[in-house]
C-alpha positions as CSV (number, residue, x, y, z in Angstrom):
1,M,21.4,-20.0,-64.2
2,S,19.8,-17.2,-62.8
3,S,16.8,-19.5,-62.9
4,E,18.8,-22.4,-60.7
5,S,20.0,-20.0,-58.3
6,E,16.4,-18.4,-57.9
7,E,15.1,-22.2,-57.0
8,Q,18.1,-22.6,-54.7
9,Q,17.5,-19.8,-52.6
10,L,13.7,-21.2,-52.6
11,S,14.7,-24.6,-51.4
12,K,17.1,-23.0,-48.5
13,K,13.8,-21.4,-47.5
14,A,11.4,-23.6,-47.8
15,A,14.1,-25.8,-45.6
16,K,14.6,-23.1,-42.8
17,K,10.5,-22.6,-42.6
18,E,10.8,-26.7,-42.2
19,A,13.2,-26.8,-39.5
20,A,11.8,-23.6,-37.6
21,K,8.0,-26.2,-37.6
22,L,10.0,-28.9,-36.8
23,E,11.8,-27.1,-34.1
24,K,8.4,-25.6,-32.5
25,L,7.1,-29.1,-32.8
26,R,9.8,-30.3,-30.7
27,R,9.5,-27.6,-28.2
28,R,5.7,-28.5,-27.6
29,Q,6.1,-32.0,-27.2
30,E,8.8,-31.4,-24.8
31,A,6.5,-29.0,-22.9
32,A,3.5,-31.3,-23.1
33,S,5.7,-34.1,-21.8
34,L,6.9,-31.8,-19.1
35,A,3.8,-30.9,-17.5
36,S,2.6,-34.5,-18.0
37,S,5.2,-36.1,-16.2
38,A,4.8,-32.7,-13.5
39,S,1.0,-33.9,-13.3
40,S,1.7,-37.4,-12.9
41,L,4.5,-36.6,-10.3
42,S,1.9,-34.6,-8.5
43,V,-0.8,-37.4,-8.6
44,E,1.6,-40.1,-7.4
45,E,3.5,-38.6,-4.8
46,E,1.3,-37.3,-1.7
47,D,2.5,-34.6,0.0
48,P,2.3,-36.0,3.7
49,H,2.0,-31.9,4.7
50,S,-0.7,-31.4,2.8
51,S,-3.2,-30.0,5.4
52,N,-0.7,-27.2,6.4
53,Y,-1.7,-25.1,2.8
54,G,-4.5,-25.1,0.5
55,D,-7.5,-23.3,-0.3
56,V,-10.3,-22.7,2.1
57,S,-13.6,-24.2,0.9
58,L,-16.6,-22.2,1.3
59,P,-18.0,-24.4,4.0
60,E,-15.2,-23.8,6.0
61,L,-15.7,-20.1,5.9
62,K,-19.0,-20.7,7.4
63,S,-19.1,-20.1,11.4
64,C,-18.7,-23.5,11.8
65,S,-16.7,-24.8,15.2
66,Q,-16.8,-28.9,14.4
67,A,-13.5,-30.2,14.5
68,D,-13.9,-32.2,11.7
69,A,-14.9,-29.6,9.6
70,G,-11.3,-28.8,8.0
71,N,-7.6,-28.0,7.9
72,W,-7.8,-24.4,8.7
73,I,-10.5,-24.4,11.3
74,R,-8.5,-27.2,13.1
75,V,-5.7,-24.4,13.0
76,V,-7.1,-21.0,13.2
77,A,-9.8,-22.0,15.9
78,S,-7.4,-21.9,18.8
79,M,-5.6,-18.8,18.1
80,D,-5.8,-15.3,18.4
81,W,-5.3,-12.8,15.7
82,T,-1.9,-10.6,15.3
83,Q,-2.5,-7.3,13.2
84,V,0.1,-6.7,10.7
85,R,1.0,-3.5,12.2
86,D,1.7,-5.0,15.7
87,L,4.5,-7.4,14.3
88,N,7.6,-6.1,15.6
89,Q,10.9,-7.6,17.4
90,E,9.5,-7.5,21.0
91,L,7.4,-11.0,19.2
92,K,10.6,-12.6,18.3
93,D,10.3,-16.6,18.2
94,K,6.8,-16.4,19.2
95,E,3.9,-18.2,16.7
96,V,1.4,-15.4,15.2
97,L,-1.8,-15.8,12.8
98,I,-1.6,-13.4,10.3
99,R,-4.8,-12.2,7.9
100,G,-3.8,-10.1,5.0
101,R,-3.8,-9.8,1.3
102,A,-0.8,-11.2,-0.9
103,H,1.1,-8.0,-2.0
104,T,3.8,-9.8,-3.8
105,T,4.7,-13.5,-4.4
106,R,9.0,-14.1,-5.5
107,P,9.8,-17.6,-5.8
108,V,13.3,-18.0,-5.6
109,S,13.9,-22.1,-6.4
110,K,11.9,-24.8,-5.6
111,N,12.4,-24.9,-1.7
112,M,11.9,-21.5,-0.9
113,A,9.9,-18.4,-2.0
114,F,8.9,-14.9,-0.5
115,L,5.5,-13.8,0.2
116,V,4.5,-10.0,1.3
117,V,1.6,-9.5,3.4
118,R,-0.3,-6.1,3.4
119,E,-3.3,-5.7,6.0
120,K,-4.3,-2.0,6.2
121,G,-1.5,-0.3,4.4
122,F,1.1,-2.6,6.9
123,T,3.0,-5.0,5.2
124,V,5.6,-8.0,6.6
125,Q,7.6,-10.1,4.3
126,C,7.1,-14.5,5.1
127,L,9.4,-16.9,4.1
128,V,8.2,-20.1,3.0
129,S,11.7,-22.2,2.8
130,T,11.4,-26.7,3.2
131,Q,13.9,-26.1,5.8
132,S,11.2,-25.2,7.8
133,E,9.6,-27.8,9.8
134,G,6.2,-29.0,7.7
135,V,7.1,-27.3,4.4
136,S,7.2,-29.1,1.5
137,R,8.0,-28.8,-2.4
138,Q,4.7,-28.4,-3.2
139,M,3.6,-25.7,0.0
140,V,6.3,-23.7,-1.8
141,K,4.7,-24.5,-5.0
142,F,1.5,-23.3,-4.0
143,V,2.5,-20.1,-2.3
144,A,4.6,-19.0,-5.4
145,G,1.4,-19.3,-7.3
146,V,-1.0,-17.3,-5.2
147,N,-2.2,-14.1,-7.0
148,R,-1.9,-11.0,-5.9
149,E,-4.4,-9.3,-3.8
150,S,-6.1,-12.6,-2.6
151,I,-6.7,-12.8,1.3
152,V,-4.4,-15.4,2.9
153,D,-4.1,-16.5,6.7
154,V,-0.5,-17.1,7.8
155,I,0.7,-19.3,10.3
156,G,4.3,-18.9,11.3
157,V,7.1,-17.6,13.5
158,V,8.6,-14.2,14.5
159,S,12.2,-13.9,13.4
160,I,14.2,-10.6,13.2
161,P,16.6,-10.3,10.0
162,A,20.2,-9.3,9.7
163,N,19.4,-6.5,7.4
164,P,17.1,-3.9,7.5
165,I,13.8,-5.3,5.0
166,K,13.3,-2.9,2.4
167,G,10.2,-4.2,0.7
168,A,8.0,-4.2,3.9
169,T,6.8,-1.8,6.6
170,Q,7.5,-4.1,9.8
171,Q,10.9,-5.5,10.2
172,V,10.7,-8.5,11.3
173,D,10.0,-11.6,8.8
174,I,7.6,-14.6,9.2
175,L,8.7,-17.6,9.1
176,V,5.9,-19.9,7.8
177,K,4.5,-23.0,8.8
178,K,1.4,-22.9,7.5
179,L,-0.4,-21.1,4.9
180,Y,-4.4,-20.9,3.8
181,C,-5.8,-19.4,0.8
182,V,-8.8,-17.7,2.1
183,N,-10.5,-15.7,-1.0
184,K,-8.5,-16.1,-4.3
185,A,-8.2,-13.3,-6.5
186,L,-8.8,-12.7,-10.3
187,P,-4.9,-13.2,-12.0
188,T,-5.1,-10.1,-13.8
189,L,-6.0,-6.9,-11.8
190,P,-7.0,-3.5,-14.0
191,I,-4.6,-2.0,-10.9
192,N,-1.7,-3.2,-9.7
193,I,-1.2,-1.9,-6.2
194,E,2.5,-0.9,-5.9
195,D,2.1,1.1,-9.1
196,A,-1.3,3.1,-7.7
197,A,1.2,3.5,-4.4
198,R,4.0,5.0,-6.2
199,S,4.7,8.5,-5.7
200,D,5.1,11.4,-8.5
201,V,8.8,12.0,-7.7
202,E,9.6,8.9,-7.7
203,I,8.4,8.0,-11.4
204,E,10.2,11.0,-12.3
205,T,13.7,10.2,-10.9
206,A,12.8,7.1,-12.5
207,L,12.7,9.0,-16.0
208,Q,15.6,10.7,-15.6
209,G,17.4,7.6,-15.1
210,G,16.3,5.9,-18.3
211,V,13.6,3.9,-16.8
212,Q,9.8,4.9,-17.2
213,L,7.5,3.2,-14.3
214,P,4.0,3.0,-14.9
215,R,1.8,5.7,-13.9
216,V,-1.9,5.5,-12.6
217,N,-3.9,8.4,-13.9
218,Q,-6.8,9.7,-11.9
219,D,-9.5,8.4,-14.2
220,T,-8.1,4.8,-13.8
221,R,-8.0,5.4,-10.1
222,L,-11.7,6.6,-9.6
223,N,-12.9,3.5,-12.2
224,F,-11.6,0.8,-9.8
225,R,-11.5,3.2,-6.8
226,V,-12.1,-0.3,-4.4
227,L,-8.4,-1.1,-5.7
228,D,-7.4,2.3,-5.3
229,I,-8.3,2.8,-1.9
230,R,-6.2,-0.3,-0.7
231,T,-3.1,1.7,-1.4
232,P,-0.8,3.1,1.9
233,A,-1.3,6.6,1.5
234,N,-5.3,6.2,0.6
235,Q,-5.5,4.1,3.7
236,G,-3.4,6.3,5.8
237,I,-5.7,9.4,4.8
238,F,-8.8,7.8,6.0
239,R,-7.8,7.0,9.3
240,I,-6.6,10.4,9.8
241,Q,-10.2,11.6,8.7
242,C,-11.4,9.1,11.2
243,Q,-9.0,10.6,13.9
244,V,-9.3,14.3,12.9
245,G,-13.6,14.0,13.6
246,T,-12.7,12.0,17.0
247,I,-10.1,14.5,18.3
248,F,-12.5,17.7,17.3
249,R,-15.3,15.9,19.1
250,Q,-13.8,14.7,22.0
251,F,-12.3,18.1,22.9
252,L,-15.4,20.2,22.4
253,L,-17.0,17.8,24.5
254,S,-14.5,18.6,27.1
255,E,-15.2,22.1,27.0
256,D,-19.1,21.5,27.6
257,F,-20.3,21.6,23.8
258,V,-23.0,19.9,22.9
259,E,-23.2,17.8,19.7
260,I,-26.1,18.4,17.3
261,H,-27.4,16.8,14.0
262,T,-29.3,19.7,12.0
263,P,-31.5,18.9,8.4
264,K,-29.7,18.8,5.3
265,L,-33.1,19.2,3.1
266,I,-34.3,22.0,3.9
267,A,-37.0,24.6,2.4
268,G,-34.8,27.2,1.2
269,S,-31.0,28.8,1.6
270,S,-29.3,28.6,5.0
271,E,-26.9,31.5,4.5
272,G,-26.5,34.1,1.7
273,G,-23.6,34.1,-0.6
274,S,-23.5,30.9,-2.1
275,A,-25.5,28.8,-4.2
276,V,-27.6,25.5,-3.6
277,F,-28.6,22.5,-4.8
278,K,-32.5,22.7,-5.6
279,L,-34.7,20.0,-5.7
280,D,-38.0,19.3,-6.2
281,Y,-39.8,17.5,-2.8
282,K,-43.0,16.0,-3.1
283,G,-44.4,18.8,-5.4
284,Q,-42.5,21.6,-2.8
285,P,-39.6,23.5,-3.7
286,A,-36.2,22.2,-1.5
287,C,-33.0,22.4,-1.3
288,L,-29.7,21.0,0.4
289,A,-28.2,22.4,3.2
290,Q,-25.1,24.8,2.1
291,S,-24.3,25.2,6.2
292,P,-25.9,24.1,9.3
293,Q,-25.4,27.9,10.4
294,L,-29.1,28.5,11.3
295,H,-29.6,25.8,13.5
296,K,-26.7,26.8,15.0
297,Q,-27.9,29.8,15.8
298,M,-31.5,28.5,16.9
299,S,-29.6,26.0,19.2
300,I,-27.7,29.6,21.1
301,C,-30.7,31.3,20.9
302,G,-32.3,28.1,22.4
303,D,-29.9,28.1,25.3
304,F,-27.2,25.2,24.7
305,G,-24.8,27.8,24.7
306,R,-22.2,25.4,22.7
307,V,-22.7,23.6,20.0
308,F,-21.1,21.9,17.1
309,E,-21.6,19.4,14.4
310,I,-19.7,16.9,11.9
311,G,-21.7,16.4,8.5
312,P,-22.1,16.9,5.1
313,V,-22.1,20.5,3.5
314,F,-23.4,21.5,0.0
315,R,-22.1,24.1,-1.9
316,A,-23.5,24.5,-5.6
317,E,-20.8,27.1,-6.7
318,D,-18.1,26.5,-9.2
319,S,-14.5,26.9,-8.8
320,Y,-11.7,28.6,-10.8
321,T,-10.2,25.1,-10.9
322,H,-11.2,21.6,-12.9
323,R,-12.6,20.5,-9.6
324,H,-15.8,21.5,-7.8
325,L,-16.0,21.4,-3.9
326,C,-19.6,20.5,-4.1
327,E,-19.7,18.3,-1.3
328,F,-17.4,18.2,2.0
329,T,-17.8,17.4,5.5
330,G,-17.9,20.4,7.6
331,L,-16.7,20.8,11.2
332,D,-19.1,23.3,12.5
333,V,-19.0,25.3,15.9
334,E,-20.4,28.3,17.4
335,M,-20.9,29.2,21.0
336,E,-21.8,32.5,22.7
337,I,-19.2,34.8,24.4
338,K,-19.3,36.1,27.7
339,K,-17.1,39.1,27.8
340,H,-14.8,39.2,24.9
341,Y,-14.1,37.5,21.1
342,S,-11.0,36.3,22.5
343,E,-13.0,33.5,24.3
344,V,-13.7,32.3,21.2
345,M,-10.4,32.8,19.6
346,D,-9.0,30.8,23.1
347,I,-11.0,27.9,22.2
348,V,-10.2,27.8,18.5
349,D,-6.4,27.7,19.4
350,R,-6.4,25.1,21.8
351,L,-8.5,22.8,19.6
352,F,-6.1,23.1,16.7
353,V,-3.5,22.5,19.3
354,A,-4.8,19.7,20.5
355,M,-5.7,18.3,17.4
356,F,-2.3,18.7,15.6
357,D,-0.4,17.4,18.7
358,S,-2.5,14.4,18.6
359,L,-2.4,13.3,15.3
360,N,1.1,13.3,15.1
361,E,0.6,11.2,18.3
362,R,-1.9,8.8,16.8
363,C,-1.4,8.6,13.4
364,Q,2.5,8.5,12.7
365,K,2.7,5.5,10.7
366,E,-0.5,7.0,8.9
367,L,1.6,10.3,8.3
368,E,4.4,8.4,7.1
369,A,2.4,6.4,4.7
370,V,0.5,9.6,3.2
371,G,4.1,11.7,3.2
372,R,5.8,8.7,1.4
373,Q,3.4,9.4,-1.4
374,Y,2.5,13.0,-0.9
375,P,5.1,15.0,0.3
376,F,3.9,17.5,2.9
377,E,5.4,19.6,5.7
378,P,5.3,18.2,9.1
379,L,2.2,18.9,11.2
380,K,3.6,21.8,13.9
381,A,1.7,24.3,15.9
382,R,2.8,27.4,17.2
383,R,3.2,28.5,20.4
384,S,5.3,31.3,21.2
385,F,4.6,35.0,21.3
386,Q,7.0,35.6,18.6
387,E,5.0,32.9,16.4
388,P,1.6,34.0,17.2
389,S,-1.0,31.2,16.3
390,V,-4.0,33.7,15.8
391,F,-3.8,36.3,12.8
392,M,-5.7,39.3,12.7
393,Y,-7.9,38.8,8.4
394,Q,-9.3,42.5,7.6
395,S,-8.0,43.4,4.3
396,S,-7.2,40.4,1.9
397,W,-7.0,36.5,1.1
398,Q,-3.5,37.0,0.4
399,N,-2.6,37.7,4.0
400,V,-4.4,34.3,4.8
401,H,-2.6,31.8,1.7
402,R,0.6,33.5,3.3
403,H,0.3,31.5,6.3
404,V,-2.3,28.9,5.0
405,E,-2.5,26.2,2.5
406,L,-4.7,23.9,3.4
407,M,-4.9,22.1,-0.1
408,S,-1.0,21.6,0.2
409,I,-1.7,19.7,3.6
410,R,-0.1,22.6,5.3
411,Y,-1.9,23.6,8.6
412,Q,-1.2,26.0,11.0
413,P,-3.6,26.9,14.0
414,I,-4.9,30.3,12.5
415,L,-8.4,32.1,13.5
416,I,-9.2,34.2,10.5
417,L,-11.1,37.2,12.0
418,S,-13.6,38.9,9.4
419,D,-17.3,39.6,8.7
420,M,-18.0,36.2,8.4
421,V,-17.4,35.9,12.2
422,R,-19.3,37.9,14.1
423,L,-18.6,38.8,17.6
424,H,-21.7,36.5,19.4
425,M,-21.1,33.9,17.4
426,V,-18.3,31.9,15.2
427,G,-18.6,29.5,12.9
428,L,-15.7,27.3,11.8
429,E,-15.6,24.8,9.1
430,W,-12.9,22.4,8.0
431,D,-12.7,21.1,4.4
432,W,-11.8,17.3,4.5
433,S,-12.9,15.9,1.0
434,V,-11.0,12.1,0.1
435,W,-13.5,10.5,-1.8
């Protein structure tokens, strides 16, 4: 009896396995038939609106003005480009041409799909629907299949949605009429831009709620830096850095300063107190410049009066952290004093106030983008006598750290007076290392 029951159990298991195999085979056959029918349908049914979408071929991307070169050339040749950051409610019902990367795609049905286009850190939501003129089901399918980070050209009409848009920076929609893929990205990328742009606060909040969001570590960011710098925060950091140098230069030029460019490959150390990177220069010892201090002093003695430089600085000393600040961009100032060192204090005070005011005015969107991923206190300059902007430093660095925390992007206009700043000249160095 036992042997008969075992045989029955084995026969039941074999029957289940055979049934499972038949079910898998049936599903494969159904999938193959659906795929063949879909392909035959796509071949048999010609899309009358096929000229409104598609991949742009390499010959079309060349500087070609011929009218018969391709659909993409004929469309974009007569239109002006609009930047995503400039899309606002004032452009309602106007047709625009934008170029950006496919940030995300979300198919809703066979007749509708959403595409978020990103350009320089700013995003806009695009709607592809068969209800729009010139849009077919094939076009909706093409848009839904665009790989993330592909470069696309979108022609559409600006529309104002009834509800606020949470998934894009621009509070308008683009009703797509035509869309072309200029450069197709790989289907799978090592970094998801959405994950790289996520803040630690958002990750920790989700973790407390039982949801584990992907975290992009620093080594992954550095290995794929070309993708990492596409995040809104990194885009904002680099553009703020650009404005810092521009404002610094414009202000000092207006104060009768002269911009100089000093050598970075020198025979010996330019100042004491810090180590240098040594190298061999055609059989002779040389080193990388720690500072333009020597050449700034030479310029003052050479009757330039006021000079400044924006350039690289190299320091070989080790830090007390796991990161060593060996190379950074220095903003250096040197000036002669006519009567009193308060002349220098006045220049530096007005310089910082001008920089903060200008950054708040010119980089409002960039500062918001950085703050979303790396929260920081707003840039604010003290102007009242109760909260002076100039501090005397004579005892210890603790007094400095009490008022300034540069590493956490909390800036206040202050002048540190110590043995590093002499009465006849001042050297101001600003560390801004983003790479």
